[in-house]
C-alpha positions as CSV (number, residue, x, y, z in Angstrom):
1,M,29.4,-17.8,2.9
2,Q,29.3,-14.0,3.3
3,K,25.8,-12.0,3.4
4,I,23.8,-9.2,3.8
5,I,21.0,-9.1,6.3
6,I,17.7,-7.6,5.5
7,L,14.9,-6.4,8.4
8,D,12.0,-6.8,7.1
9,F,9.4,-4.5,7.9
10,G,6.4,-5.1,6.3
11,S,7.1,-3.1,2.9
12,Q,6.1,-4.8,-0.1
13,T,8.9,-4.3,-2.3
14,T,11.5,-6.0,0.8
15,Q,11.2,-9.6,-1.5
16,L,12.8,-7.0,-4.8
17,I,15.9,-6.1,-2.5
18,G,16.5,-9.5,-2.6
19,R,16.6,-10.1,-6.3
20,R,18.9,-7.2,-6.5
21,V,21.7,-8.8,-3.8
22,R,21.3,-11.8,-5.2
23,E,21.4,-10.7,-8.7
24,L,25.0,-9.5,-7.1
25,N,25.6,-12.6,-6.6
26,T,25.9,-12.4,-3.1
27,F,23.7,-14.4,-0.8
28,C,21.3,-12.7,1.4
29,E,18.3,-13.1,4.3
30,I,15.7,-11.7,4.7
31,I,14.4,-11.4,8.5
32,P,11.5,-9.7,10.8
33,Y,13.0,-6.5,12.0
34,N,13.4,-8.0,15.4
35,R,14.9,-11.2,14.7
36,F,18.4,-10.1,14.0
37,P,20.9,-13.0,14.3
38,E,23.1,-13.5,17.5
39,D,27.1,-14.2,17.0
40,D,27.1,-14.4,12.3
41,S,30.5,-14.8,11.3
42,D,28.7,-14.0,7.8
43,V,27.0,-11.2,7.9
44,I,28.6,-8.4,6.3
45,G,25.9,-5.5,5.9
46,V,22.7,-4.6,6.7
47,I,19.9,-2.9,4.7
48,L,16.5,-2.1,6.7
49,S,13.4,-2.1,4.6
50,G,10.7,0.1,4.1
51,S,7.4,0.0,5.5
52,P,3.5,1.3,5.4
53,L,3.9,2.7,9.1
54,S,5.4,5.9,10.2
55,V,7.9,6.4,12.5
56,Y,6.7,8.2,14.8
57,A,3.9,6.5,15.2
58,D,2.4,4.1,18.5
59,N,2.0,0.8,16.7
60,A,5.5,1.6,14.8
61,F,8.0,-0.8,14.7
62,H,11.4,0.2,16.1
63,P,14.4,-2.0,16.9
64,D,17.8,-1.6,18.8
65,L,19.7,-0.5,16.0
66,S,22.4,-0.7,18.7
67,R,22.8,-4.3,17.9
68,I,24.0,-2.8,13.9
69,I,24.8,0.3,13.9
70,G,29.1,0.1,14.3
71,K,28.9,-3.0,13.5
72,F,27.8,-3.7,10.0
73,P,27.7,-1.4,7.2
74,V,23.9,-0.6,7.3
75,L,21.8,0.8,4.3
76,G,18.2,2.6,5.5
77,I,15.9,2.4,2.8
78,C,12.5,4.1,2.8
79,Y,11.1,3.6,6.5
80,G,14.6,2.7,7.0
81,A,15.8,5.9,6.9
82,Q,13.6,7.2,8.2
83,L,14.5,5.3,11.2
84,I,18.1,6.0,11.3
85,S,17.2,9.2,11.5
86,W,14.2,9.2,14.3
87,A,16.3,7.2,16.5
88,N,19.3,9.2,16.2
89,G,17.9,12.8,16.9
90,G,17.1,13.7,13.6
91,K,13.2,14.8,12.2
92,V,10.5,12.9,10.1
93,E,7.0,14.6,9.0
94,A,4.3,14.1,8.0
95,A,5.0,15.3,4.0
96,G,2.2,17.8,2.5
97,T,1.4,15.1,-0.1
98,R,2.2,11.5,-0.3
99,E,5.3,12.1,-2.2
100,Y,4.9,8.6,-5.2
101,G,6.2,7.9,-8.4
102,R,9.5,9.0,-10.4
103,A,11.9,11.6,-9.3
104,N,15.1,13.5,-10.9
105,L,18.2,13.7,-7.9
106,N,19.5,17.2,-8.6
107,F,22.2,16.4,-6.4
108,I,24.8,14.0,-5.5
109,D,27.8,14.5,-3.1
110,P,30.7,13.6,-5.8
111,S,32.5,12.3,-2.5
112,S,29.8,9.6,-1.7
113,R,30.7,6.3,-1.8
114,L,27.3,5.1,-2.1
115,F,27.0,7.4,-5.2
116,R,30.0,6.0,-7.3
117,G,29.7,6.3,-10.9
118,I,26.0,8.2,-10.6
119,E,25.2,11.5,-11.8
120,V,22.5,13.6,-12.0
121,P,20.5,13.5,-13.1
122,A,19.0,9.8,-11.7
123,Q,15.8,8.8,-12.1
124,V,14.9,7.2,-8.6
125,W,11.6,6.1,-7.3
126,M,9.5,7.8,-4.3
127,S,7.0,6.2,-2.7
128,H,6.2,7.6,1.0
129,G,4.5,10.2,3.1
130,D,6.6,11.3,5.4
131,S,9.5,12.9,4.8
132,I,13.1,13.7,6.7
133,T,12.8,17.6,7.3
134,A,16.3,17.2,9.7
135,I,18.9,14.2,9.8
136,P,21.6,13.6,13.1
137,E,23.8,15.2,14.0
138,G,27.6,14.5,12.4
139,F,25.4,13.4,9.1
140,S,25.4,15.0,6.2
141,R,23.4,15.0,3.0
142,S,24.2,12.9,-0.3
143,A,21.3,13.8,-2.0
144,S,18.6,15.6,-3.0
145,T,15.4,16.0,-5.6
146,D,13.5,19.2,-6.0
147,Q,10.5,18.0,-3.8
148,V,12.6,16.2,-1.4
149,H,16.0,17.8,0.1
150,F,16.8,15.1,2.3
151,A,16.4,12.1,-0.8
152,A,20.0,10.5,0.8
153,Y,21.8,10.7,3.8
154,E,25.1,9.4,5.9
155,N,28.1,8.9,8.2
156,D,30.4,7.2,6.4
157,A,32.6,7.4,9.5
158,K,29.7,5.1,11.3
159,R,28.8,3.5,8.5
160,I,25.9,4.5,7.9
161,W,23.9,5.4,4.3
162,A,20.0,6.3,4.1
163,V,18.1,7.0,0.3
164,Q,14.1,7.8,0.9
165,F,13.8,6.5,-2.5
166,H,13.3,3.0,-3.4
167,P,16.7,2.2,-5.6
168,E,15.3,-1.6,-5.7
169,V,11.8,-1.7,-7.8
170,E,12.9,-0.9,-11.7
171,H,11.9,2.9,-11.8
172,S,14.9,3.6,-10.0
173,L,17.5,3.5,-13.1
174,I,20.5,4.0,-10.8
175,G,19.3,1.2,-8.1
176,R,21.6,-1.3,-9.3
177,Q,24.3,0.4,-9.6
178,L,24.0,1.9,-6.2
179,L,23.3,-1.4,-4.5
180,E,26.3,-2.4,-5.8
181,N,28.3,0.1,-4.9
182,F,27.0,-1.0,-1.3
183,V,27.3,-5.1,-1.2
184,I,29.8,-4.8,-3.7
185,G,32.0,-1.3,-3.1
186,I,31.3,-1.0,1.1
187,C,31.1,-4.4,2.3
188,G,33.2,-6.1,0.6
189,S,31.5,-8.7,-1.0
190,R,33.4,-11.8,-2.5
191,Q,30.1,-12.5,-4.7
192,E,30.4,-16.2,-3.9
193,W,26.7,-17.0,-4.4
194,S,26.0,-18.7,-8.1
195,P,23.4,-21.5,-9.8
196,D,26.9,-23.3,-9.7
197,S,27.9,-23.0,-6.0
198,F,24.4,-23.7,-5.3
199,I,24.4,-26.9,-6.8
200,E,27.8,-28.1,-5.4
201,T,26.7,-26.7,-2.3
202,T,23.2,-28.4,-1.9
203,V,24.2,-32.1,-3.7
204,G,26.4,-32.2,-0.8
205,E,24.1,-31.5,2.0
206,L,21.4,-33.4,0.7
207,R,23.8,-36.1,0.6
208,S,25.0,-35.6,4.4
209,Q,20.7,-34.7,5.7
210,L,19.0,-38.0,3.6
211,G,21.9,-40.4,4.0
212,D,20.1,-44.1,2.4
213,D,16.4,-42.3,2.9
214,K,14.0,-42.7,1.2
215,V,12.4,-39.3,-0.2
216,V,8.5,-38.5,-1.9
217,L,8.1,-35.4,-3.7
218,G,4.6,-34.2,-5.4
219,L,5.2,-33.1,-8.6
220,S,3.5,-30.1,-10.4
221,G,4.6,-30.1,-13.4
222,G,5.9,-26.8,-12.3
223,V,9.2,-24.8,-12.5
224,D,10.1,-25.3,-8.8
225,S,8.8,-29.1,-8.2
226,T,11.2,-29.7,-11.7
227,V,14.0,-28.1,-10.4
228,A,13.8,-29.5,-7.0
229,A,13.2,-33.4,-8.1
230,V,16.2,-33.2,-10.6
231,L,18.9,-31.7,-7.5
232,L,17.0,-34.6,-5.7
233,N,17.9,-36.9,-8.2
234,K,20.8,-35.7,-8.5
235,A,21.7,-35.8,-5.0
236,I,20.5,-39.0,-3.8
237,G,19.1,-40.6,-7.8
238,S,16.4,-44.2,-6.9
239,N,15.8,-43.3,-3.2
240,L,13.3,-40.7,-5.0
241,T,10.1,-41.2,-5.6
242,C,7.7,-38.9,-7.2
243,I,4.4,-38.7,-7.1
244,F,2.8,-36.6,-10.1
245,V,-1.1,-35.9,-9.3
246,N,-3.3,-35.2,-12.2
247,H,-6.5,-33.7,-10.8
248,G,-8.5,-33.0,-14.0
249,L,-7.6,-29.6,-13.9
250,L,-4.3,-29.2,-16.1
251,R,-3.9,-28.0,-19.9
252,K,-4.5,-30.7,-22.9
253,N,-2.4,-33.2,-23.0
254,E,-0.1,-32.0,-19.7
255,F,-0.3,-35.1,-17.8
256,E,0.8,-37.6,-20.4
257,D,2.9,-34.7,-21.8
258,V,4.7,-34.0,-18.2
259,L,5.1,-37.7,-17.6
260,A,7.3,-38.0,-20.7
261,D,9.3,-35.1,-20.2
262,Y,10.2,-36.7,-16.3
263,R,10.8,-39.9,-17.3
264,L,13.3,-38.5,-19.9
265,L,15.5,-36.4,-17.0
266,G,15.5,-40.5,-15.8
267,L,13.4,-39.4,-12.6
268,K,11.2,-42.2,-11.0
269,V,7.3,-41.6,-11.1
270,V,4.9,-42.5,-10.5
271,G,2.0,-40.8,-12.6
272,V,-1.9,-40.9,-10.5
273,D,-4.8,-40.0,-12.4
274,A,-7.3,-38.6,-10.2
275,S,-9.4,-36.9,-12.1
276,Q,-12.4,-38.4,-11.6
277,R,-12.6,-37.6,-7.6
278,F,-12.0,-33.9,-7.9
279,F,-14.9,-33.7,-10.1
280,A,-16.9,-35.5,-8.4
281,D,-16.1,-33.2,-5.3
282,L,-16.2,-30.0,-6.7
283,A,-19.6,-30.5,-7.7
284,G,-22.0,-27.4,-7.4
285,I,-18.8,-25.5,-6.2
286,T,-18.8,-21.7,-7.5
287,D,-16.7,-19.9,-4.5
288,P,-13.5,-20.0,-5.6
289,E,-12.2,-20.0,-1.9
290,K,-13.8,-23.3,-1.7
291,K,-12.9,-24.7,-4.9
292,R,-9.3,-24.3,-3.6
293,K,-9.5,-25.7,-0.4
294,V,-11.9,-29.1,-2.0
295,I,-8.8,-29.5,-4.0
296,G,-5.9,-28.8,-1.5
297,A,-8.0,-31.3,0.8
298,D,-8.5,-34.5,-2.0
299,F,-4.1,-33.8,-3.0
300,I,-3.2,-34.4,-0.2
301,K,-5.6,-37.8,-0.3
302,V,-4.4,-38.9,-3.1
303,F,-0.9,-38.1,-2.4
304,D,-1.0,-39.5,1.0
305,E,-2.6,-43.1,-0.6
306,E,0.1,-43.2,-3.2
307,A,3.0,-42.3,-0.6
308,S,1.9,-44.6,2.2
309,K,2.1,-47.7,-0.9
310,I,6.6,-46.2,-0.9
311,E,8.1,-48.9,1.9
312,N,10.4,-46.8,4.9
313,V,9.8,-43.3,3.3
314,K,11.4,-40.9,5.5
315,W,11.5,-37.8,4.1
316,L,9.1,-35.0,2.5
317,A,10.3,-32.7,-0.7
318,Q,8.9,-30.3,-1.8
319,G,9.6,-27.2,-3.8
320,T,9.3,-24.3,-1.8
321,I,11.2,-21.6,-2.1
322,Y,12.4,-18.2,-0.4
323,P,9.3,-16.4,-1.4
324,D,6.9,-18.7,-0.5
325,R,8.2,-18.8,3.5
326,I,9.1,-15.0,3.3
327,E,5.4,-14.2,2.7
328,S,4.3,-16.3,5.7
329,L,6.9,-14.7,8.0
330,N,4.1,-13.1,11.0
331,I,6.1,-9.6,10.5
332,T,3.2,-6.5,11.5
333,G,0.9,-9.3,13.4
334,K,-1.0,-10.6,10.7
335,T,0.0,-13.5,8.4
336,I,0.9,-11.7,5.2
337,K,-0.3,-15.2,3.1
338,S,-0.2,-19.1,3.2
339,H,1.2,-20.9,1.3
340,H,0.2,-24.3,-0.1
341,N,3.6,-25.7,0.6
342,V,4.4,-24.2,3.6
343,G,2.9,-27.4,5.7
344,G,-0.2,-29.4,5.0
345,L,0.0,-32.6,5.2
346,P,-1.3,-35.4,7.4
347,E,0.5,-35.4,10.7
348,R,0.3,-39.2,10.9
349,M,2.6,-39.5,8.0
350,Q,5.0,-38.3,10.1
351,L,7.5,-37.4,7.3
352,Q,10.8,-35.4,7.7
353,L,10.6,-31.8,5.2
354,C,13.2,-31.2,2.9
355,E,13.3,-28.2,0.9
356,P,16.2,-27.5,-1.2
357,L,15.1,-24.6,-2.9
358,K,14.1,-22.7,0.3
359,W,16.7,-20.1,-0.5
360,L,15.8,-19.5,-4.0
361,F,14.0,-16.8,-5.1
362,K,12.3,-17.8,-8.6
363,D,14.6,-16.7,-11.4
364,E,17.4,-18.3,-9.3
365,V,15.3,-21.4,-9.5
366,R,15.3,-20.7,-13.3
367,R,18.7,-20.5,-13.7
368,V,19.6,-23.6,-10.9
369,G,17.5,-25.6,-13.5
370,H,19.5,-24.1,-16.5
371,S,23.1,-25.7,-14.8
372,L,21.5,-29.0,-14.4
373,G,20.6,-29.1,-18.0
374,I,16.8,-29.4,-17.3
375,P,14.9,-29.1,-21.2
376,D,14.4,-25.3,-21.5
377,N,10.5,-26.1,-22.0
378,L,10.3,-26.9,-17.9
379,I,12.4,-23.8,-17.0
380,G,10.4,-21.9,-19.3
381,R,6.8,-22.9,-18.7
382,H,5.2,-19.8,-17.4
383,P,3.1,-20.5,-13.7
384,F,0.3,-21.9,-13.3
385,P,-2.3,-21.9,-10.9
386,G,-2.0,-25.5,-8.6
387,P,-5.6,-25.6,-8.9
388,G,-5.0,-25.7,-11.8
389,L,-8.5,-24.4,-14.5
390,A,-10.6,-25.0,-11.5
391,V,-9.8,-21.0,-10.4
392,R,-9.9,-19.8,-14.3
393,I,-13.2,-21.7,-14.9
394,I,-15.8,-18.9,-13.4
395,G,-18.7,-20.7,-11.4
396,D,-19.3,-24.4,-11.4
397,I,-16.8,-27.1,-12.3
398,T,-17.6,-29.7,-15.1
399,P,-15.2,-31.6,-17.3
400,E,-17.7,-30.4,-20.3
401,K,-15.8,-26.7,-19.0
402,V,-12.8,-27.6,-18.5
403,K,-12.5,-29.2,-22.2
404,T,-13.5,-26.7,-23.7
405,L,-11.3,-24.1,-21.6
406,Q,-8.5,-27.0,-22.5
407,E,-9.4,-25.9,-26.2
408,V,-9.4,-22.8,-26.3
409,D,-5.8,-22.0,-24.1
410,H,-4.0,-24.5,-26.2
411,I,-4.5,-22.3,-29.2
412,F,-3.6,-19.5,-27.3
413,I,-0.3,-20.4,-25.8
414,S,0.7,-22.7,-29.0
415,G,0.3,-19.1,-31.1
416,L,2.3,-17.8,-28.2
417,R,4.7,-20.0,-29.2
418,Q,4.4,-19.9,-32.6
419,W,4.7,-16.0,-33.1
420,G,7.7,-16.0,-30.9
421,L,6.0,-14.3,-27.9
422,Y,5.6,-16.7,-25.5
423,D,9.4,-16.2,-23.8
424,K,8.6,-12.5,-23.9
425,I,5.2,-13.3,-21.2
426,W,5.3,-13.9,-17.8
427,Q,2.4,-15.5,-17.7
428,A,-0.4,-15.7,-19.5
429,G,-3.9,-18.5,-19.9
430,A,-7.4,-17.9,-20.4
431,I,-10.6,-17.7,-18.4
432,L,-14.3,-19.2,-19.3
433,L,-16.6,-16.7,-18.6
434,N,-19.8,-17.7,-16.6
435,D,-21.5,-15.5,-18.9
436,R,-23.1,-16.5,-22.3
437,S,-23.3,-13.5,-25.6
438,V,-25.1,-13.1,-28.5
439,G,-23.2,-13.7,-31.9
440,V,-24.2,-15.3,-35.3
441,M,-22.6,-18.1,-37.2
442,G,-23.7,-19.8,-40.4
443,D,-26.5,-17.0,-40.5
444,E,-28.2,-18.3,-37.7
445,R,-28.6,-16.8,-34.2
446,T,-26.3,-18.3,-31.7
447,F,-25.7,-18.1,-27.8
448,E,-23.6,-19.0,-26.6
449,N,-19.9,-18.8,-24.2
450,A,-17.7,-16.0,-23.8
451,V,-13.7,-16.1,-23.5
452,A,-10.7,-13.7,-21.9
453,L,-7.8,-14.1,-22.6
454,R,-4.9,-12.7,-19.9
455,A,-1.5,-12.0,-20.8
456,V,1.6,-10.0,-18.4
457,T,4.6,-9.1,-18.3
458,S,6.4,-9.1,-15.0
459,S,9.8,-9.7,-13.3
460,D,8.3,-10.7,-9.4
461,A,4.2,-11.0,-10.6
462,M,4.5,-8.6,-7.0
463,T,3.1,-6.2,-10.1
464,A,2.1,-7.2,-13.8
465,D,1.5,-5.1,-16.7
466,W,-0.8,-6.6,-19.5
467,A,1.2,-7.8,-22.2
468,E,0.4,-5.1,-25.5
469,L,0.0,-8.2,-28.2
470,P,0.4,-7.2,-31.4
471,Y,-3.3,-6.4,-32.9
472,E,-2.9,-8.6,-35.8
473,F,-2.2,-11.6,-33.4
474,L,-5.2,-11.7,-31.1
475,K,-7.4,-11.0,-34.1
476,H,-5.8,-14.4,-35.2
477,I,-6.1,-16.0,-32.6
478,S,-10.1,-14.6,-32.2
479,N,-10.4,-16.7,-34.7
480,E,-9.2,-19.5,-34.4
481,I,-10.5,-19.9,-30.7
482,I,-14.5,-19.5,-32.6
483,N,-13.6,-21.5,-35.5
484,K,-12.3,-24.4,-33.8
485,V,-14.1,-24.1,-30.1
486,K,-17.7,-25.5,-29.7
487,G,-19.6,-23.2,-27.8
488,V,-17.6,-20.3,-27.7
489,N,-18.7,-17.5,-30.4
490,R,-16.8,-14.4,-28.6
491,V,-13.4,-13.4,-27.1
492,C,-11.8,-10.9,-25.3
493,Y,-9.0,-9.2,-24.1
494,D,-8.1,-8.2,-20.6
495,I,-6.2,-5.2,-20.1
496,S,-6.1,-5.1,-16.4
497,S,-3.0,-4.6,-14.9
498,K,-1.8,-5.7,-11.0
499,P,-2.7,-3.8,-9.1
500,P,-5.3,-3.0,-9.2
501,A,-6.1,-6.2,-10.7
502,T,-4.8,-9.7,-9.9
503,I,-3.6,-11.9,-12.6
504,E,-5.9,-14.7,-11.8
505,W,-9.3,-14.3,-12.3
506,E,-9.7,-16.0,-8.8
């Protein structure tokens, strides 16, 4: 299958480049800047990402571009554009001030294939501290803004295009058209990548890979593990056994409801209620990272115990998706982020790893799920943290606190659904604060718990804005919570965005 290679120089928006390419029904791989694949006949083009570094710095990433220049169409973005200029005799210097935010192209070369169909003024997004002050000999300027003379430049004969701005972010309104011009118009993508083609190819590969072997998969109730399970079930049927562990920190009635949904899908599921074990091991722990470690260790123990009951199981399946693996790559010399799906089970289990979704982004997982016929109530579920409500309870964990938060959360999420707001939001939930506040209920003074409600909009969770929910809705939900949940007398709404905040509180 045709593919675009995206060389990652450590940019926070590299994944967005990949998602935009996939949205053009074109397969792509994101790999570290210094690991370009040898002799891959499927490669039709290369994109160089941005980076937090300066090309002239001692610790800058300087791969050998001769391996790709002249062999493939190349698009440099931000640092990628600066690197191409710097490596070919151009100049890159520190800008007088950091250029960050919206800008408008006031000049576009009408002959540029990269800008075909794009006219001035065209809004783009800048994020850089260095500027290209001179481009290499033989290259020509293809776009400018008031502040950035070389906002884009190119050498069509050498099949090199470069842009100082970020076409992958939503604020670059011409971004999709520009990437389409590169991926389809210049690289010649046949747009073969789709959910249906992925299912057909993956089912065939799973049958070949697994044969008659038995597979065990840990279900979480989330979108990723659900789609992985249904895909595997389609490939190997009864040779798949799913294990759904209740750590006592799920949403109200979630264990029973999700088990019923899974069985309606025809999955062979073992439900394990281990909540008492988790509560006992979490007693008195307040540090968020320690909570995660205890929950992770207990999950492994419970899963191991149940998986060991299955005779002759040879494979462990996981719902690992592409961002999990990308974020765990060691690009800058430091691990960007460790993920619970990347390793973790005891070596003595000696199971081979099967990851049917390892090439998919989150939005693609949902598209594949729809094509597999999974109901909307499972595919459209908001993301939910692996440690569950443990990281939405500030302070120590007790069954009583969990029950209180479950009730608050249930009112909030049910209200979002009833008011037609749920599908407009990326993620929502309630947080039980480690504070109490004075109130008046029934003409008496109260001193009870405060809760915070959190709802955000996002396309990828890398950035998120707080959801501007209607005041009437918030008023209704606040009244419902205070009137129906014993021990709560104050409701707050979190209006911080990511960054600087995070989506979860812990």
